[in-house]
C-alpha angles and dihedrals in degrees: 000000000000122000095264097175099080098016105056097085093045090045090052094051092050090049094053089051095048106101095194093052093047089051090053093046090049092052094050101038100085102032095061094050095040094050093048092049091050092048092049092045089056094055111063092188095054095110092049087049090055089058091048092050092050094050091048091054094042089052092049094049092047088056099030097133092055094048094046092053091045092049092050092051091050093049092050092047086057092053097260133122132233122206116197111211125188097193144001094277093055091049092049092049093048092052092045091052091053092048094048095045090057093040094245116185099169132032127193117209134203117210110294126165089189089063088054088049092057097039092238103161097058090044095054092046091053087057094052096260116125112222115205122198110215102180103101094235094044090045093060092044091054087052090051094041092236134133128239117276096194132034095228101025102035093181093048090130098058130090128215093261089055089057096048095049094047092050093049092050095047103038098056090153090072128081113283094220096054113132127226098206096157141016090257090063089063091046091049091052093048090048093052094049095046098045090078092048091054093053094045100047120115096197133024123208123195135168122230130236089197138003114211115215094192095062105016089243135145122217127204127180120206140159096208106050093231092119089060092052090044094057103035106040103053122071092242130042119198120192113203113196141147125239098259095061088081119120124183102225146007090250091055089049091055089053091052093047090055091063096032101069095035090054095043108041106356093253126134085226136346120263091251128030107175127189117195124190119183128312122315121290129236093267099039117118095212142003136100125303087221132039120194132179119203105202108199124198102172096160101327097109089053087063095059113105093013134102087267098057093102090066089071087071090071112123093191095245094142094221091131093057093041088062100032114111093208095050091047090052101046103020128220103295093064089069090062092220137092086238109063137163122043095322088051094049087061104035099041097062087047094056104034102026137257093268087064101040111019093125096058098076087058090060093090137089088208087231088147096229092125092058092046093058101035107117092214095040098240110184091229099165091052092052090047088053089053090053089049090053090052092048089055094045092051092045090241094134120085117282092241088055095050092046091046094052089044090056093045089050091053092056095037090060089055104054096183093051091043092054092046093050095045091050089051093048093046092050090047096048091043091055093045094050102035094106099055098020091226146053122237091186130020132175108251094014100072096125090059101040093046091075105020142016122261115224116236113244116260126200124338133341123266092255094048092050093045090052092048094050090048090054092047094054 
């Protein structure tokens, strides 16, 4: 987790000036929105399914204690183990203890944003255990020593030439003159390198899209199959998941899966949907000897019963960021968090604290597109507004912002004075800017005019025009 509080604006400026990043964002901007729109159009009951998904998650959160206990009992009945972890340190230590007990030297990992949240890779490496990312996007990021910029497409910010140069630099045992003519050449090379890693791993760690209380199962959805190899080949399978991934029944899970893939990648369903329940049985041909679930809280329970509870409905589809004009301009790394875009602007302050992330809720135009595409109808803009209110109350916002809002509030509470002052300001600015029709610099509006022009006012104010039209009726 980067220090987002002072860094976000600088990160955003660098991102907008990064030609490679802007090229990647431009290439991905339309496909995500278009594929989702096509998938939704092909399912007439999609809007009804959104309501169903919302109700399932609301019900689960309202009875989260019951479902967590029932899930734990079902996991244990199947021969698995559940480890309750209050924070990131507890989760890291539990995973380390399991790895050390079985003498693990290498660990394969499926894509898991929670593992990014707790800083698992660096921790394991410090303890002499080699973590190996097996998701294709995560794998190249590990080669490049970078963090994910997107919760579904972690290497969202990279271009094809970045992949090729990174593979050539890392895979020095392969012929120097090999040609990457197509995307599948990159995939084939990664597959060949990772195959040995899968076979040699002592422990496999995956995330979970859902945890099913009814059966004690974990569910992962992938398009590469690496998750299956990660959890079936090693002797030990560790599921790392946060509390809100709980779902009551298998039937409920199916309903959520129907909106998840369509919202994330525009697919009716992902290539692989894998349900795991405990370690392998006596007659099973494959599977782990041990099955462990790391249940992480890390601030989630503090959100229950607050104005941020609805955020716990999130199923990590990334639809909000795929349609967010801010995210699609600055990319994910500018947020300084593994959770970026609108969902990250709400979730990051809840997990890491307002002091670390109070600028993120301001990274929104409040256009509402994120809410309109969210498969579980999370009121993201409303929750960002709540964070902004807290930022103001705790004096975390810049002094100029606080004083500016204070001055505006003074006039807003005095409507007649407000209208008189705005008429005067409108007239003055109109006169001053009448020749050029715009301002390229303006005292008190430097943050705006630094990157864009400010149009000079024309005509009367809104209040004056409204009053005139009412009189003329």
